Every structure is written in structure tokens, then in C-alpha cells.
FIVEXPA-132707 format. One record per residue (C-alpha): residue number from 1; residue in one letter; x, y, z. Coordinates in nm, 2 decimals. Example, Ala and Ser with C-alpha at 12.3 -4.5 7.8 and 13.67 -1.06 7.14 Angstrom:
2
  mikol  guvo       X       Y       Z
      1     a    1.23   -0.45    0.78
      2     s    1.37   -0.11    0.71
This chain:
481
  mikol  guvo       X       Y       Z
      1     m   -4.03    0.32   -0.47
      2     s   -3.73    0.37   -0.24
      3     s   -3.39    0.40   -0.41
      4     a   -3.03    0.44   -0.33
      5     l   -2.70    0.51   -0.50
      6     v   -2.39    0.30   -0.40
      7     w   -2.07    0.50   -0.45
      8     f   -1.78    0.26   -0.52
      9     r   -1.43    0.38   -0.43
     10     r   -1.16    0.15   -0.30
     11     d   -1.39   -0.15   -0.30
     12     l   -1.41   -0.26   -0.66
     13     r   -1.60   -0.59   -0.63
     14     d   -1.96   -0.71   -0.65
     15     f   -1.94   -0.96   -0.36
     16     d   -1.90   -0.94    0.02
     17     h   -1.95   -0.56   -0.01
     18     a   -2.09   -0.39    0.30
     19     a   -2.24   -0.08    0.13
     20     l   -2.38   -0.27   -0.16
     21     y   -2.54   -0.53    0.07
     22     h   -2.70   -0.27    0.30
     23     a   -2.83   -0.07    0.00
     24     l   -2.98   -0.38   -0.17
     25     k   -3.13   -0.50    0.16
     26     n   -3.29   -0.17    0.25
     27     y   -3.39   -0.01   -0.08
     28     q   -3.61   -0.13   -0.36
     29     q   -3.39    0.01   -0.64
     30     v   -3.01    0.05   -0.62
     31     f   -2.79    0.24   -0.87
     32     c   -2.41    0.20   -0.87
     33     a   -2.15    0.46   -0.95
     34     f   -1.78    0.52   -0.97
     35     v   -1.60    0.85   -1.01
     36     f   -1.26    0.90   -1.15
     37     d   -1.20    1.18   -0.91
     38     a   -1.04    1.48   -1.09
     39     d   -0.91    1.61   -0.75
     40     i   -0.69    1.30   -0.74
     41     l   -0.61    1.24   -1.11
     42     d   -0.53    1.60   -1.19
     43     a   -0.26    1.59   -0.92
     44     l   -0.08    1.29   -1.07
     45     p    0.26    1.39   -1.22
     46     r    0.25    1.14   -1.51
     47     r    0.00    1.05   -1.78
     48     g    0.12    0.69   -1.77
     49     d    0.02    0.58   -1.42
     50     r   -0.01    0.21   -1.35
     51     r   -0.26    0.27   -1.07
     52     v   -0.50    0.45   -1.30
     53     e   -0.48    0.18   -1.56
     54     f   -0.53   -0.09   -1.29
     55     i   -0.84    0.10   -1.15
     56     h   -0.97    0.14   -1.50
     57     g   -0.95   -0.23   -1.56
     58     c   -1.11   -0.30   -1.23
     59     v   -1.40   -0.06   -1.30
     60     a   -1.46   -0.21   -1.65
     61     e   -1.47   -0.56   -1.50
     62     l   -1.70   -0.45   -1.22
     63     d   -1.93   -0.28   -1.47
     64     s   -1.96   -0.61   -1.66
     65     a   -2.02   -0.81   -1.35
     66     l   -2.30   -0.57   -1.23
     67     r   -2.46   -0.57   -1.58
     68     a   -2.47   -0.95   -1.57
     69     r   -2.67   -0.91   -1.25
     70     g   -2.91   -0.66   -1.41
     71     g   -2.73   -0.34   -1.30
     72     g   -2.42   -0.16   -1.41
     73     l   -2.19    0.13   -1.32
     74     i   -2.26    0.50   -1.39
     75     v   -1.91    0.63   -1.44
     76     r   -1.81    1.00   -1.41
     77     h   -1.48    1.18   -1.46
     78     a   -1.52    1.49   -1.24
     79     r   -1.47    1.61   -0.88
     80     a   -1.64    1.35   -0.67
     81     r   -1.76    1.61   -0.42
     82     d   -1.96    1.77   -0.71
     83     a   -2.05    1.46   -0.92
     84     i   -2.20    1.25   -0.64
     85     p   -2.46    1.50   -0.52
     86     t   -2.55    1.60   -0.88
     87     l   -2.59    1.24   -0.98
     88     a   -2.79    1.15   -0.67
     89     q   -3.02    1.44   -0.73
     90     g   -3.06    1.36   -1.09
     91     l   -3.15    0.99   -1.01
     92     g   -3.39    1.10   -0.74
     93     v   -3.25    0.86   -0.48
     94     d   -3.32    0.87   -0.11
     95     a   -2.97    0.80    0.00
     96     v   -2.61    0.75   -0.10
     97     l   -2.42    0.46    0.06
     98     a   -2.04    0.41    0.05
     99     n   -1.77    0.21    0.24
    100     r   -1.57    0.41    0.48
    101     d   -1.23    0.57    0.40
    102     y   -0.99    0.67    0.67
    103     e   -0.75    0.91    0.50
    104     p   -0.78    1.27    0.61
    105     a   -0.85    1.40    0.26
    106     a   -1.11    1.13    0.20
    107     q   -1.28    1.21    0.53
    108     a   -1.29    1.58    0.43
    109     r   -1.44    1.49    0.09
    110     d   -1.70    1.26    0.24
    111     s   -1.80    1.52    0.49
    112     d   -1.85    1.77    0.21
    113     v   -2.05    1.53    0.01
    114     a   -2.27    1.44    0.31
    115     e   -2.34    1.80    0.38
    116     r   -2.43    1.87    0.01
    117     l   -2.66    1.57    0.01
    118     r   -2.82    1.69    0.33
    119     l   -2.90    2.02    0.18
    120     l   -3.07    1.83   -0.11
    121     g   -3.27    1.62    0.13
    122     i   -3.07    1.30    0.05
    123     g   -2.92    1.08    0.32
    124     f   -2.56    0.96    0.34
    125     a   -2.43    0.65    0.52
    126     d   -2.10    0.48    0.52
    127     f   -1.99    0.14    0.64
    128     k   -1.68   -0.05    0.76
    129     d   -1.55   -0.26    0.48
    130     q   -1.17   -0.23    0.42
    131     v   -1.06   -0.33    0.76
    132     i   -1.16   -0.59    1.03
    133     f   -1.14   -0.34    1.32
    134     e   -1.16    0.03    1.28
    135     k   -1.15    0.36    1.48
    136     a   -1.20    0.29    1.85
    137     e   -1.30   -0.08    1.82
    138     i   -0.97   -0.19    1.97
    139     l   -0.86    0.02    2.27
    140     t   -0.62   -0.02    2.56
    141     q   -0.75   -0.10    2.90
    142     g   -0.72    0.27    2.97
    143     g   -0.96    0.35    2.69
    144     g   -0.70    0.50    2.45
    145     p   -0.57    0.39    2.11
    146     f   -0.27    0.15    2.10
    147     s    0.06    0.27    1.99
    148     v    0.26   -0.06    2.02
    149     f    0.18   -0.34    1.78
    150     t    0.22   -0.65    2.00
    151     p   -0.04   -0.56    2.26
    152     y   -0.27   -0.43    1.98
    153     k   -0.24   -0.77    1.81
    154     r   -0.32   -0.96    2.13
    155     a   -0.63   -0.75    2.18
    156     w   -0.72   -0.78    1.81
    157     l   -0.70   -1.16    1.82
    158     k   -0.89   -1.18    2.15
    159     t   -1.17   -0.96    2.02
    160     l   -1.20   -1.14    1.69
    161     t   -1.51   -1.36    1.64
    162     d   -1.69   -1.51    1.35
    163     f   -1.92   -1.20    1.35
    164     h   -1.62   -0.98    1.25
    165     l   -1.54   -1.21    0.95
    166     k   -1.89   -1.27    0.83
    167     s   -1.96   -1.21    0.46
    168     y   -2.21   -0.95    0.32
    169     p   -2.40   -1.16    0.06
    170     v   -2.51   -0.96   -0.25
    171     d   -2.69   -1.24   -0.44
    172     k   -3.00   -1.25   -0.23
    173     y   -3.11   -0.90   -0.33
    174     a   -2.93   -0.86   -0.66
    175     s   -3.26   -0.83   -0.85
    176     r   -3.29   -0.48   -0.70
    177     l   -2.99   -0.35   -0.90
    178     a   -3.10   -0.08   -1.14
    179     p   -2.94   -0.06   -1.48
    180     p   -2.76    0.27   -1.56
    181     p   -2.93    0.52   -1.78
    182     e   -2.92    0.44   -2.15
    183     g   -2.58    0.51   -2.32
    184     e   -2.37    0.49   -2.00
    185     r   -2.04    0.33   -2.06
    186     v   -1.70    0.32   -1.89
    187     p   -1.48    0.58   -2.07
    188     d   -1.16    0.45   -2.22
    189     l   -0.82    0.54   -2.07
    190     a   -0.74    0.80   -2.33
    191     t   -1.07    0.98   -2.26
    192     l   -0.95    1.01   -1.90
    193     g   -0.63    1.17   -2.02
    194     f   -0.40    0.87   -1.95
    195     d   -0.18    0.64   -2.15
    196     p   -0.14    0.27   -2.13
    197     t    0.16    0.15   -1.91
    198     n    0.35   -0.18   -1.89
    199     l    0.09   -0.35   -1.66
    200     a    0.03   -0.63   -1.91
    201     e    0.40   -0.68   -1.97
    202     l    0.45   -0.71   -1.60
    203     g    0.17   -0.97   -1.57
    204     i   -0.04   -0.75   -1.34
    205     t   -0.40   -0.81   -1.42
    206     p   -0.67   -0.59   -1.27
    207     g   -1.00   -0.70   -1.12
    208     m   -1.18   -0.95   -0.90
    209     m   -1.10   -1.26   -1.11
    210     a   -0.73   -1.18   -1.10
    211     g   -0.74   -1.12   -0.73
    212     r   -0.92   -1.45   -0.68
    213     r   -0.66   -1.64   -0.88
    214     l   -0.37   -1.49   -0.68
    215     f   -0.55   -1.56   -0.35
    216     e   -0.61   -1.93   -0.44
    217     d   -0.25   -1.97   -0.55
    218     f   -0.13   -1.82   -0.23
    219     l   -0.34   -2.05   -0.02
    220     k   -0.15   -2.34   -0.16
    221     r    0.18   -2.18   -0.04
    222     i    0.06   -2.01    0.28
    223     g    0.22   -2.28    0.50
    224     r    0.56   -2.17    0.38
    225     y    0.50   -1.80    0.41
    226     k    0.70   -1.74    0.73
    227     a    1.00   -1.92    0.60
    228     r    1.00   -1.76    0.25
    229     r    0.85   -1.41    0.29
    230     d    1.18   -1.22    0.34
    231     f    1.35   -1.35    0.02
    232     p    1.27   -1.13   -0.28
    233     a    1.41   -1.38   -0.54
    234     v    1.16   -1.65   -0.44
    235     k    0.78   -1.67   -0.46
    236     g    0.70   -1.63   -0.10
    237     v    0.45   -1.35   -0.05
    238     s    0.09   -1.33   -0.16
    239     y    0.12   -1.04   -0.42
    240     l   -0.23   -0.93   -0.31
    241     s   -0.14   -0.59   -0.19
    242     v   -0.27   -0.39   -0.49
    243     h   -0.59   -0.60   -0.48
    244     l   -0.63   -0.52   -0.11
    245     r   -0.56   -0.16   -0.19
    246     f   -0.84   -0.13   -0.44
    247     g   -1.08   -0.38   -0.28
    248     t   -1.10   -0.64   -0.56
    249     v   -1.06   -0.90   -0.27
    250     s   -1.24   -0.90    0.06
    251     i   -1.03   -0.84    0.37
    252     r   -1.28   -1.05    0.57
    253     e   -1.24   -1.35    0.34
    254     l   -0.86   -1.32    0.35
    255     a   -0.85   -1.30    0.73
    256     r   -1.10   -1.58    0.76
    257     a   -0.90   -1.81    0.54
    258     a   -0.58   -1.74    0.73
    259     r   -0.74   -1.80    1.06
    260     d   -0.90   -2.12    0.95
    261     a   -0.58   -2.25    0.78
    262     g   -0.38   -2.21    1.10
    263     g   -0.02   -2.31    1.13
    264     e    0.30   -2.10    1.14
    265     g    0.27   -1.96    0.79
    266     a   -0.10   -1.87    0.80
    267     d   -0.06   -1.71    1.15
    268     t    0.23   -1.50    1.03
    269     w    0.03   -1.38    0.73
    270     l   -0.27   -1.30    0.95
    271     s   -0.03   -1.10    1.17
    272     e    0.05   -0.89    0.85
    273     l   -0.32   -0.82    0.81
    274     v   -0.33   -0.71    1.17
    275     w   -0.04   -0.47    1.10
    276     r   -0.26   -0.33    0.82
    277     d   -0.55   -0.26    1.07
    278     f   -0.30   -0.12    1.32
    279     y   -0.17    0.15    1.08
    280     f   -0.53    0.24    0.98
    281     q   -0.62    0.31    1.34
    282     i   -0.30    0.50    1.39
    283     l   -0.39    0.73    1.10
    284     w   -0.75    0.76    1.22
    285     h   -0.65    0.86    1.58
    286     h   -0.34    1.06    1.48
    287     p   -0.41    1.22    1.14
    288     r   -0.11    1.45    1.20
    289     v    0.12    1.16    1.10
    290     a    0.04    1.23    0.74
    291     g    0.30    1.51    0.76
    292     a    0.48    1.48    1.09
    293     s    0.65    1.23    1.31
    294     f    0.42    1.02    1.53
    295     r    0.66    1.10    1.81
    296     p    0.67    1.48    1.80
    297     e    1.01    1.50    1.96
    298     y    1.15    1.33    1.65
    299     d    1.06    1.63    1.44
    300     r    1.37    1.79    1.60
    301     v    1.60    1.56    1.40
    302     a    1.79    1.77    1.14
    303     w    1.78    1.58    0.82
    304     d    2.01    1.65    0.53
    305     r    1.90    1.80    0.20
    306     d    2.11    1.65   -0.08
    307     p    1.94    1.64   -0.42
    308     a    2.23    1.44   -0.58
    309     l    2.22    1.17   -0.32
    310     f    1.84    1.15   -0.33
    311     a    1.85    1.12   -0.71
    312     a    2.11    0.84   -0.68
    313     w    1.87    0.66   -0.44
    314     c    1.57    0.72   -0.67
    315     e    1.75    0.60   -0.98
    316     g    1.91    0.29   -0.82
    317     c    2.27    0.43   -0.85
    318     t    2.39    0.42   -0.49
    319     g    2.66    0.16   -0.54
    320     y    2.49   -0.08   -0.29
    321     p    2.34   -0.36   -0.51
    322     i    2.05   -0.46   -0.29
    323     v    1.93   -0.10   -0.26
    324     d    1.98   -0.03   -0.63
    325     a    1.80   -0.35   -0.75
    326     a    1.51   -0.27   -0.52
    327     m    1.48    0.09   -0.65
    328     r    1.50   -0.03   -1.01
    329     q    1.22   -0.29   -0.93
    330     i    0.98   -0.02   -0.81
    331     n    1.07    0.21   -1.10
    332     h    1.01   -0.06   -1.36
    333     s    0.71   -0.23   -1.20
    334     g    0.55   -0.02   -0.93
    335     y    0.61   -0.31   -0.69
    336     m    0.87   -0.36   -0.42
    337     h    0.91   -0.66   -0.19
    338     n    0.84   -0.57    0.17
    339     r    1.18   -0.67    0.30
    340     l    1.33   -0.44    0.04
    341     r    1.10   -0.16    0.14
    342     m    1.26   -0.18    0.48
    343     i    1.61   -0.19    0.35
    344     v    1.58    0.10    0.11
    345     a    1.39    0.31    0.37
    346     s    1.66    0.25    0.63
    347     f    1.93    0.33    0.37
    348     l    1.77    0.66    0.27
    349     t    1.72    0.78    0.62
    350     k    2.01    0.63    0.81
    351     d    2.28    0.60    0.55
    352     l    2.20    0.91    0.34
    353     g    2.05    1.11    0.62
    354     i    1.76    1.22    0.41
    355     d    1.41    1.30    0.56
    356     w    1.18    1.00    0.56
    357     r    0.91    1.22    0.41
    358     e    1.10    1.25    0.08
    359     g    1.11    0.87    0.05
    360     e    0.75    0.84    0.16
    361     a    0.65    1.08   -0.12
    362     y    0.85    0.88   -0.38
    363     f    0.68    0.56   -0.28
    364     a    0.34    0.74   -0.29
    365     e    0.41    0.84   -0.65
    366     h    0.54    0.50   -0.77
    367     l    0.38    0.22   -0.57
    368     n    0.09    0.04   -0.73
    369     d   -0.04   -0.05   -0.39
    370     f    0.02    0.29   -0.23
    371     d   -0.19    0.33    0.08
    372     l   -0.13    0.63    0.30
    373     a   -0.17    0.45    0.63
    374     a    0.07    0.16    0.55
    375     n    0.32    0.37    0.36
    376     n    0.34    0.63    0.63
    377     g    0.36    0.36    0.90
    378     g    0.64    0.17    0.72
    379     w    0.85    0.48    0.66
    380     q    0.82    0.61    1.01
    381     w    0.90    0.26    1.14
    382     a    1.22    0.26    0.93
    383     a    1.31    0.61    1.03
    384     s    1.25    0.54    1.40
    385     t    1.01    0.84    1.42
    386     g    0.68    0.64    1.43
    387     c    0.48    0.43    1.67
    388     d    0.65    0.10    1.77
    389     a    0.94    0.18    1.54
    390     q    1.27    0.01    1.53
    391     p    1.51    0.19    1.77
    392     y    1.71    0.47    1.60
    393     f    2.04    0.29    1.69
    394     r    1.93   -0.03    1.50
    395     i    2.06    0.06    1.16
    396     f    2.03   -0.19    0.87
    397     n    2.37   -0.28    0.71
    398     p    2.28   -0.30    0.34
    399     v    2.56   -0.55    0.28
    400     t    2.46   -0.79    0.55
    401     q    2.09   -0.75    0.47
    402     s    2.18   -0.84    0.11
    403     e    2.38   -1.14    0.21
    404     r    2.11   -1.27    0.43
    405     f    1.81   -1.22    0.21
    406     d    1.95   -1.26   -0.14
    407     p    2.24   -1.49   -0.07
    408     d    2.33   -1.59   -0.42
    409     g    2.25   -1.25   -0.58
    410     t    1.96   -1.38   -0.79
    411     f    1.74   -1.08   -0.72
    412     i    2.03   -0.84   -0.76
    413     r    2.13   -0.98   -1.10
    414     r    1.76   -0.97   -1.22
    415     y    1.76   -0.59   -1.20
    416     l    2.13   -0.51   -1.22
    417     p    2.25   -0.70   -1.53
    418     e    2.58   -0.51   -1.52
    419     l    2.66   -0.73   -1.22
    420     a    2.57   -1.05   -1.40
    421     k    2.93   -1.19   -1.41
    422     v    3.04   -1.06   -1.07
    423     p    3.11   -1.37   -0.85
    424     d    2.87   -1.45   -0.57
    425     k    3.14   -1.37   -0.31
    426     y    3.15   -1.01   -0.43
    427     i    2.79   -0.95   -0.55
    428     h    2.68   -0.78   -0.23
    429     a    2.98   -0.54   -0.22
    430     p    3.12   -0.53   -0.57
    431     w    3.37   -0.25   -0.49
    432     t    3.57   -0.51   -0.30
    433     l    3.63   -0.71   -0.61
    434     p    4.00   -0.67   -0.72
    435     p    4.04   -0.43   -1.02
    436     i    4.17   -0.70   -1.25
    437     d    3.87   -0.92   -1.17
    438     q    3.63   -0.62   -1.22
    439     k    3.76   -0.60   -1.58
    440     l    3.72   -0.98   -1.63
    441     a    3.36   -0.95   -1.50
    442     g    3.29   -0.66   -1.73
    443     c    3.20   -0.44   -1.43
    444     v    3.45   -0.17   -1.35
    445     i    3.34    0.01   -1.04
    446     g    3.29    0.38   -1.11
    447     t    3.24    0.31   -1.48
    448     d    3.00    0.02   -1.54
    449     y    2.85    0.04   -1.19
    450     p    2.87    0.32   -0.93
    451     a    3.10    0.32   -0.64
    452     p    2.92    0.35   -0.31
    453     v    2.79    0.70   -0.26
    454     v    2.85    0.67    0.12
    455     d    3.06    0.47    0.36
    456     h    2.81    0.27    0.57
    457     a    3.02    0.27    0.89
    458     k    3.07    0.65    0.87
    459     a    2.71    0.71    0.79
    460     r    2.61    0.50    1.08
    461     e    2.81    0.72    1.32
    462     r    2.65    1.03    1.17
    463     t    2.30    0.88    1.23
    464     l    2.38    0.81    1.59
    465     a    2.49    1.17    1.63
    466     r    2.19    1.30    1.44
    467     f    1.95    1.12    1.68
    468     a    2.14    1.23    1.98
    469     v    1.93    1.55    1.98
    470     v    1.64    1.33    2.08
    471     k    1.77    1.05    2.30
    472     g    2.14    1.09    2.38
    473     a    2.28    0.83    2.15
    474     a    2.61    0.79    2.35
    475     a    2.43    0.60    2.62
    476     e    2.27    0.35    2.40
    477     s    2.41    0.01    2.30
    478     a    2.43    0.02    1.92
    479     g    2.36   -0.29    1.72
    480     e    2.36   -0.38    1.35
    481     a    2.06   -0.57    1.19
């Protein structure tokens, strides 16, 4: 009897799953496994990591769903590059199947696993599942990868057909799922060496069912997405990013729903899914971006090293309310609204003059939805070092951004209660509130809330001078966002 092992990674669902479908279709017996990879977990700085708790919940739900189909998960806590070949050999399978990962470290891991399996006489195959288009599927007319988003999007939409959005049905062959060996269970969080976090308090629920509920709720609002997506105080976005990251939802189903819905809101959201593919293909074709500027000449920019300023940014104590509220949001919840990600990234790099890689690393540690491709792409966009990035002379003004996207200070007050009584007129720049009124509001600047750590106008001039090493800033027409 032919048999296979499906290795689940960032695809924690039992439906529309490419590797699982191909395994069930082509093998008579299919085992399923997940590895809590020690190479990843041992590098985490905190024992209370929301992502580990989220993954653990997803794995437990997936195990239950597979058991209901007659299968189940074999779960290991070990180095994946050791555990998968050992497990495959022990089960006596003919092949291991997985969905493709595009990060350099994952590619190296998979190559190692594939070679170890080959030496054991076991096959290895991987499949496209977490993107619509991958690698070299979308190329310029010259045959190279795109580095500008708009023409990439045009080519993406032109290439898209129903074939690319088709589902991989699991039900038809589900009877071929093999139960795990007797006694196999998902280890609890403590056994993995991790502590519970505030996920439940935050209302963040792991798993496929939770992803489905969020998706269905968003579809009711998708028509208003373009108009509402930039305002962090309103319910305008999908909140699906962590589910996309760990594959409890299907990218094909999401893209298909957006395409079929049509209209300004759905088209705008589909464009965000295209951005996601764009950054994946950038990482695939240019893996060096994981540590260096996409545009190599921008590595000549001399960034400042200022631990005190960086700490103020991390802790939400810069004196700029929209920046501080956003940083307190990520510290409290592991989530940050996309507009705020742009604002705080611009502030770190262009107001504080600190290397984008420091901010990228902070986000990588704290974001529930951390994804190397998107995180790197977003930071390099804000720092003007990446592909199709905002021009270096376009520098977000944190006050005008705040006025535009949180006009009455609702979001700011949610995370900065010390500013609760500051009048709307001054909420975006509370240091301009007269001293007597600061006392009346219970918010004395420099005592109850920090004074600005930098002067934006002066910081802006320093940024233009900093980037002159690359482009000659004096010749450019500067503009404020």
C-alpha cells in the first residue's frame, strides 16, 4: 500500500490544501504531522509568545478536525530537519509532501530535509499554496522579475484566471487519512516551554473556524474597505492577517471572493492581496533583502545609533501621540493597524534617523502576523530603501497624519489614557496646549506625558541631508505627506 506524510507548516487547515489534496489523491494512506520546530522556538526571546499560543490553538483544532475525518496529527517538538526524516522512516512512507515556503531559512531547511529523505529512499514534493502567483510566474516582458508594484499588479490581474483560484478539495479522498499511532496527542503549551498570553483577553481566537467568522464578517463590510481602511479607530480592515500568516484561511478563497464581489472596496482589498504576492516574489528573487537594502546604493546611508531614542519609540514615549498609541497597541496586543505601521516606520527612520533594520526586528519579535516578506517590504518602503518605495524626500509628518487618520483622537485616547482630557484641538500635538490648560487636563507635558523627543521640522532636514549621499537631496522638490 502506497503511503505519504503531509508536513503541515504555515497552512493549518484541512480544506483547500494543496499538499494534502495531492497526497490524498495519489497515495492510499496519508499521515499528517506538525513540528513545533526547536530551531525557531528556541530563538524566541520570551516564553509568553502570542504566536506560539496562536499556533498551538490552530494545531489543536486541526488535529480535532482531522480526527473527525478519520486521521489526526502526529505532533513533535524537535528540530524539523531531524524530526521529519525520522518520522517518515518510522512510518515507512514513500514520500513527504508539504506546501512551499519562500523564506531563505525555510528554503535551506526544506533542502536539507529533502536530501536526508533522498538518502533514505523517500521522496519529497512541495506545492504552491500560500500565494496566488509565485517565483517566476509573473515576469516583465524582458523576462525578469518586477520591482515596481503597479505594472506587476497589471500583469497579475491580466494573468489571473479561474484556474489560479480553484480549490483543492479534500473531502473526496478523506477516507485515505491514516490515524496517528496510538497515544499521539498535541502537547500542551507548558510542555513546549511556553506560558499563556493575553490572546483570549484580546479576543484573538486561533483556528479555521475563527478565520471563517472573520472572513464572513469582512465580506459584509468589504464595500466600505477603501473608504475606511486608513482609520485605526474604526472597523475598516479584515483582521485576517494572522490567519493568512498561518494558513487557517485559503488565499485562493479570499482572492476569489474579492474578485467576484467587485466594486471599489473589494478591488482595493484584492490589490492588498496582490501586494502580498509582490513582496513574496521580491524575497524569492532577491533573498539578500532579508538583511540589506533592495537598492544596494541605499546601504551607504549612515543611520544613527541612539539606544535612548530607540527605547522611547519601542515604549511609546516619543511625545508624538499617534506614534506612541500605535507602539502601545503592538506591545499590548501584537497587532498594529497598517496605516500606523507606515507612520511609526517613517518616524523611526526619518524623524529619529534610526536604521530600518532595528524597527524591522522589533516588529518581527512582536507582530502576531509577522511575515518576513511583508515586514521587510513594508519597512524598506517606509525607509525609501526598497523596491517601489516612497521617495526619500516624502516624509510623513506625524501630526498631520494623526489629524487626517484619527481626527478626533479616539484611537489615541484608547492607548494613551493620560491624554483623555486633552481637547481635540490639541490631542495631536499636546505640547502646544497652554501650561494652565495642561494642568486642567491632568496632563502636564514632561511630567504626565513626554515632550517630543525630536523636532519634526529639524529632523526632516537631517533626513534630506542623510539621503543626499545617495541622490543629491538639494535638487529634489520636497513634500510632506
